[in-house]
N, C-alpha and C positions, 0 to 999 in steps of 0.2 A: 469042480464044477462045474455044473454045465454052463453054454455057449451059446446067445441066438446071436445073428446077425440078421434082421434087418433090411431091405435094400429096394428103392424107388428106382427105378432106371427109366431112357429111350424115350420119352412121353412128356413130360414135365418136371422140372425142377425134380434134379435125380437128390438122391442123396441116400445115408449109413445112420445105420442106429446100431447100437450095442445093447443086449440082456441078459441080466442071470440068471441061473436056475431058479431064480425064490420069485423074478418080476420087475427089477427090478435095475429104471433104466444108466447106462456106466459111462455110453456118451453117445452122440447126437452131433450129423455136418450137414448142412453141404448142399454136392462138390463144388460151387460156383465159388465158394469164399477160396476153396483151392487153389479155383484157375483163369477167378479171374473176371470172368464170363459169366456174363447177368444168364441162370436159367435155368443154367447144362444140364442137362438131358443125359450128357453118356456117363459110361458104366463108370459108377465116384469111386477108383481106386485108390487115390488119393482119400475122402471122405471113411475108406472099410482101415484103410494103413495109419488113419489118424485115431480112430473105437480103441483098435487094437493093440497099437500104444499109448492109448492115455490105461489102458488093463491090463502094461506090461504080458500078452499072452500076443500068439504067433492063431492063423491060419488052420494048422494043423488042428486046432483047442477046439473050433467051432466044431460044432453039435449040429446044427441046424438052422442054412438059410434058410429066411423067407420074403417075396417074391407081394409085391402089394396088388397086385391083381391076375387077374388069369387072361393069357395073351392067344388064345388061346381062341376061349367067345368073346375075346376084342376083335378076333379076327373075321368070327361070325357075322359080327355083327358089323364092321366095314364092312366086310363082301355084300350079305345083304343088301349094305347101302345104295350100294356103289348098280348090284345088277336089280336094284328096285330102281332104282332111275337112271338109269338106261338107255340110252349114250354116253346121255351130257356125266355120267357121272366116274367116266370114261380117264377122264383125265385123268381129276386124284389113284383112282386103279393103278395108271398103267406106271407117273413118277412114288407111287408108293409101295405097292406086287415085291419089287423088289425086293426090299428093306425084311418085307412080310417071309417069302422066304429065303433066303439065309440066315436072318440074324431070328425072328420074333415066332417065329410061328414053333418051333424048337430051343425053346425059354429056356430049358431044360441044361440044355449038351455046353448052350452057348453060352449061359451062367458058368457053368466048370471051366468051361472054357479060359475066361477072363477071372475067375481068383485060385486057378495054377494049378498046379499036384498036389500040392499045402496041404490042398479041402480034400477032407472025404467023408463029412455028414456029409447030410440027406439032403434037397431042397426045398420046395414047399411050396404053396401057391396056394393064398389068401384071395376073394373078390376080393374086388375095388369097395367098396362102398362096405364093404364089411371092416376092412384096415381101419378107409375111414373114421367106423364107426367104434375099434379096439378105441383107438387114437381118441375119442371122443370119452366113450366112458374108465379109462383101465384106469387114470394120471388120477380121475375125478378125487373127488372130496366125499362122493357120494357109494353110500352098500347098495343103491339102488334105483333108477331112473330112467327116465325114456330118456332113447338120442333119434334125434336128424340129425339128416344129413343132405347135402344142396352142393352140386358142387355146375360140369360143365358135363363131363361124358364119363365112363366107368367103361365096365363090355358092353350091359345094355343099361342098367341104373342109372338116372341123372338123379336125384334124392331116394333115400330110404328114413322108412321109421321103422324105428327097435326099440329094445328089452335091452340093458347092463343090471343083469345080480347077479353077485359074490363073482366069482369070476369066469363066464359065461357072457355072450352078447349073442341077440340071438334078436336078427332080420327081421322082423315082420308083413312090411309093404314096399314097399317104392317103385315111382315110375320111372320112365324108360324111353332111352334115345326114339325120336330126335326133340320134344320139347322137354326142354331141360331150363329150370332160370340158370342157371351157368353162359347158356346157352346163346338165349335172349341178352342177356346186362352185355356178353363181348360181340355182339350181332351192336348194338347200337356203343361201344361204346370203339370199334372199328368205326363205323357210320361217325362219328362226329371229330374222328380222321384223329384218333392217337391208337397205340399200338396192340391186338388184343392178347391178354398172357397176361398182361403188364401194365395195361395202362385203365386198365380197373378201378385202382383210385383214384388214378382224376380227374375219372368220371364223379364219379364220388366223388369226391372237395368241388367239381362245375357245378354240383345237383341248385348247392342253396341259394348260383347268384339267380335264378330261372324262377321263373315259375314252370306247375305241369300242364299247360294250355294243352299236349297234345295226348295227357294221362287217358282221356274217355275214347283215341283215337285207336292207342293200343289196348286199350277193353274189348270196344268193338272189330277189329278189325285182326290184329294178331294177337290176343290172347284170351282161349276163357278157358275164365276161369270155377270151378265144383268147387261144391262147402266144403269138403275134405283138401283143399289146400291142391291138390292133383289140377293139372289143367294145359291147356293141346293148344299149340301152335303151328298156326296157318303156315305150312310149306310154300306156298306161293309169295309169300313176304323175307322168306330168305334163300340164299344159297347155301352154305354150309353141308350140305346130303351127300348133293353135288359137283360143284360149281371153286374157286379157289376161293368165292370170296363169302366172308357171311350172308351178305345184305342181294335185294334180285334189285329191278327195276317198277316192282309196283312197291316196294319198300321203300322208294325216291318219288315216285309219286307219292305215296302218303305222306311223307312228311318235306312237302317242299324243296324235292333239290336233287340233288348229287354229294354224294358221304363229302364234309371239309376233307379237301389232304390236307397232311400234317402240316405244315410250313404256310396255310392258310392261319390268318388275324381268327380267333374263336370272334362268335357272334350272336346273339341274339337266338336263337334260331336252335345251335349245339344246346348253351345255359339249360334254354325250356326244353328238347328235350330229353335233359339228364337226370333236370329234375321231374319228368314225367316219367323216365322208366324203373329212376327209381323210387315212387309212390309204390307205381306194381306191384315192386319187386315185393317193396315194407307189406302191401298188400299178403302178399302171395305166404309169407313167411306166414306173419300172422297167423293165414288161413291153417297153414300147414302144423306149424305150433297147437293151435285147438285142436286140429287134429289128432297128431302125436298125443297129447293129454286126454282127449275122447278113449282112445285106441287100449292107450295102457294105462292109466286111472293113475296113472304116480306124479305123486307135487313135483319132480324134478329134471333136470333135461341136459341133458347135455350134445355138445352143438361141434360136426368138424364136416369137413369140402371147402373151396377156397370158398364155396357164398357166407361161410359162415363169419370172412374176415371181412365182410361187410358191414360197420361197426357202427352204422347210421338205426340200420334191421335190427340187428343190436337191443340197442337202446333202448328200439320204441318195443320187443321184445318183452321187453323188462322191468318195462313202466304200464305196459298192457298185465302185466300179476296170472298171465297166465298158468305159470308155473312160479315155486314157491321159492327157486333156487335156477341160477344158469351155471352151467362152469362149458367152459367152449376153450378146444383144446389149437393156446398159441400156433404151433402149426399145422393150420388147420389147411394149408393142398395139400398139395401132391406131396407133397414130402412126404407129413406130417403119418404121410402113410407105411414107410419105412416103420415109423414107430410103432402105429398100428398092429403091424403083419407080425413087427419081434412080439411086441405084448404078448397074442396072440395064439402066437405059440405056445410062448411060458405059462400061460393060465390057461388056455384051453385046451390045444393039443398037447401040452405037457403037466402039464393038471395043477400048475403049482399055487397053491389059497395064495390073495388077495391081501392083504392088508391097507387098509382106509383111515390117511392122513388127515387129518382137522384141517390143511388149509388145501394138497393137493397134492402128488406126487414127481410135480414136476420139476420139481428142484429148481422155480422160477423163468426155467428154461435155460437156463447158463447153464446147456451141455455137453459147450465146441470146444476147441483150444482153452489152454488157456495162457500170457506170455509169465516170459522168467526174467526177474530183476537182473539179474548177471548176466541174460540176453540180450537185457535188454544197456544196460552202463559200455556193454562188448562193440553194441552196435549202434550208440553213437558218441562215444570216442573214437570208431574208424572210421568213422563218416567227420569228425571235426567239429561238431560237434558242440554246446554248448550246453549246459543245463546243470540245472540242482537240481542234490535230489536231497527231499525234503523223507526224514526219519518218522515224524512225529503222524503220527493220518489225522492225528483234529486242526492243528499249525501244513499239512498239509488242504489238506479241506479248510481250512479260513481263510487260508491263498487267494485258490483258483476263487472262490466263491464276491473276492474282493473285484479279481480278476471281470469274474460274470455281472460285476455290482456300476460297475468302471464300463460295460458296454462291450468288455471284450467277448470273443466266438467262440471256443475250450471242444477240440475234438476229443475222449474225451476214452481213454481203454483200457482195462482192470476185469481183472477176472478172466472163467472163462465165454464165451460169448457164446450170446445167445441161442436157440436151434428156433428156426422159424423165421417168416417174415425180421417181423420193428425189433426195434432198438432198447431195450429195456431200459440200458445204464451198468452198460459192459462198454458197447462199441459206440458209445453214442456222439452227440452232436450238439453243446448243449450252451443255449446264452438266457440270457436278460427278459423276459415273457413280462414285464414290464413297459418296456424300450417297447414305442411307439410307430418303431422303424426299423426292429429289429427284424419284424417277419417277409417285409419285401430285400433287408438287407441280405439275408441268410438261402433265399430263394433266389437275390439272380448273381449274389458274386457268391457266393461259399457253394450251392448246391446245384448251380446254373441250370435252374428248372422256371417251369413256370409263376408268376408274382401271384395266380390265382391261390396255387396247394398253402392248405392249411397246412401249421405243423401243431403236436397234442400240446399238455400239458403233462412231467411229469409233477407229480405233488403227494404231503405226507401225510400218507395213508389218516393220522390224526387230527391234520388239518383239511383235510380233504371237503368238508360239509362245510367251512365258514368262506370257498369261492367259487364251488360246486350247485347244485339243487337238486343235490342226495342227502342221504340220511347218515348218518353218524357207524360211521364204524364201515362207510362201503366200500366194495370190495372190486375195482378195479386194476389188476398187478397183469396181464398182456396186452393193456390201449389193446381193446376190443372191442369195450361201449363209446358212448356217445353218450354224455347230461348235460346240460344245458346251464351257465356259468349262474354267478344265483346272484337275483335284484338287487342285490347291498355293491357288488362286486360291478354295478353299469352305471355309462355312464348315457347323460345323454346333450346328442349333438349334434347342434340347432344344420351343423350342414348337412344331417343324414337325413331332411324331408326329400322327398323327388328323388332322391341319389340310387337308377338301379347298374346293369351288372357289375361289371371287371373296376366299376368305378364306387364300385361298395369297399373296396381296398383301403380306401383313401377314409372310410371313416372311422373312428376314435368310438370303440364299445363299454372297453371294458377295463377296468386296471387290469388283468392282462391282455393287450389287443393283439401278440403277437402269439394267443393258446382262444384268440376264439375265435370263429367262423365267425361266416357273414351275417348266421343266422343266430349268433350268440348261443351256439352249439362248441363243446367240448370231445374230443379221445380221448382220454384221461388215462396216464394211467400212475395207479395208485399203490407207495413205497414205502416196505419197515425193514427195523432193522433184522431181523432174522430172516427176512429173505431173499433182501437186498445187499446189506452191506455198505460200500465205503460209499456208492450215489445214497446211501441215505441218510450217510452222515453228511456227505456238502451241503444237500436240501438242508437238511440241521442248519447246516451252518453259516450257508445262506440268506437259512428264516432268519436263525440270531443276528447275521449284516441290518438287513432290509425289511421284519415281519413282514415278505411270503413267505412263505412255502411255496411255490408256485420254478420249478421252469420248463422253458422251450425247448423239446427233446426231441431229434429227433436224429434217422439211419446217421453213421460216421463213414458218410462215402460222396464220391465225386457225381458227379453226370455219367451215366449208363452205367452205371458199378453196381455189384454187388459189397452190400457192407463186409468192413474192413477186418483181418482173419488176423491177421503178420505186422508184431513187430517196421516191418520193412512198409507193408501195407500203409500202415495209419500211414509211417514218416510220410509216404508216394503221395494219398492225398494233403497229409501240410503240405508238401508244395504248394502241390494244385489246388489247391485255393485258398481262398480270401482265408483261411484258420488263423486264428490269432496266438491262441496257445493249445499246445497241444503236452498232454501228462499222459503219460505211460506209467497205469502205475504209477509210485513215487517217486518217477522222474517229472522236470516239470521242465519244458524249453517254447523261445519265448519267441514273435519274430521276427528277424530284424537284429537279432542282437550277436554282435562279435565279439572273438575271443578279442 
């Protein structure tokens, strides 16, 4: 058997992915899940060790290691940028050059050193957006499709349009640095007081609280959008090319003052800025998609790149019916580049035929480490923790449903961990979506984060159309699309009249208020018995008990932590947060119960 290892590292979200010679993904994980350092970008030693152990092989069995981008081309772009902005570009040049000279500029040698003497295979490189494109197309359920990738920046490209057919992907067009949708969005993330490469979700969640009153200014001053979706960013308003900040003084003058400091309260300005850049981002995505349809003439579209994690823009794209079908890579960011390069090596370099599966070949994105019940029992016994083991799965799900219906918040760890940034029912925190106080409770007491952050509903696919304005059979398995809550589930609250800003949180809008955003939207995950296993059983049990097939689902982690991976991670998070119940496979632990 030929084995291929895909790696992303050194820039953002290190990961390792193991693929066999037939192009089947055997294992995938981000390094942060093992080191517990969020967005860890170091060499993914622990992720690689997990992948090899999952397959029962060693590094000496690996024929190819694929790296998700080409470092020399990236260095060319960075050097060109620093020189173009000299002398202002000297500071980032001075800070970055030593690492490039000692590590990145001869990355093949560095990778072999990190892998160690047991590895005797080839080290190959793909372009950043080529890796994204491969991750978008190869696992998709399409024999051929248009491909659209959007992110901050790779080597030079910040976005691309391509075609996937059979066992090949081909990039046709690209946008180039410094004109980048990802960097535009990150500039506003920074300006609104959130951390870049992490706070973009917050900016998207904040947008519905505001009005897009700055959108026309963004279009007139910052961004010139062309008909084909390409655009020009006026660099007078940005500082990411030459300085250590994302925005310039001219940006501050345009948007009513300096950036918000992270500790300052959110104001109407930040809400309106979030709404404005979100509106412009959606306009760009739609224009790019229309151009991709025109260029390729194909009715199906695959998406990847960090920009594809903007589920609001994805929902707009689906609603516009530019394409008949969409498939979005759930690990759309840099970690997914490791998946893309591994599949690229299997199909395009080694020529492995690609099979097309009706759902997709991502396996629900449950590609990480699993949990062993013997190890769970030994761990809990060693901790002298009172627990109950419920052998019958239906009885387990029925009991957990009763706890959820009684208002308990549950830490739920089952099966193999998800690959990508979303918790999809394997490492999830679950709660009753019908409880109007649950959003604030989970945000403030469990997640310890901003009260405005929305939560996603996880719903039985067969009943999704009863709760959301979607067609029967609607698929959103990876929590990457928003849709409106169905009108029949909406409530008229007289208290809503004239309410603005964060006070909108006090308005009860629907029968599932804990997962309804202030604009009546929801970021849906649909589940099926075949794809999702035990979480589907739990939802079915909750539905039987309450006649509601929807639960609140958020990632199982504490403040500023990655999603939990191990039994110990789950235990630590359980004790550090306001969770009421911990369910590890078929073991149930209740808070404050003593022997």
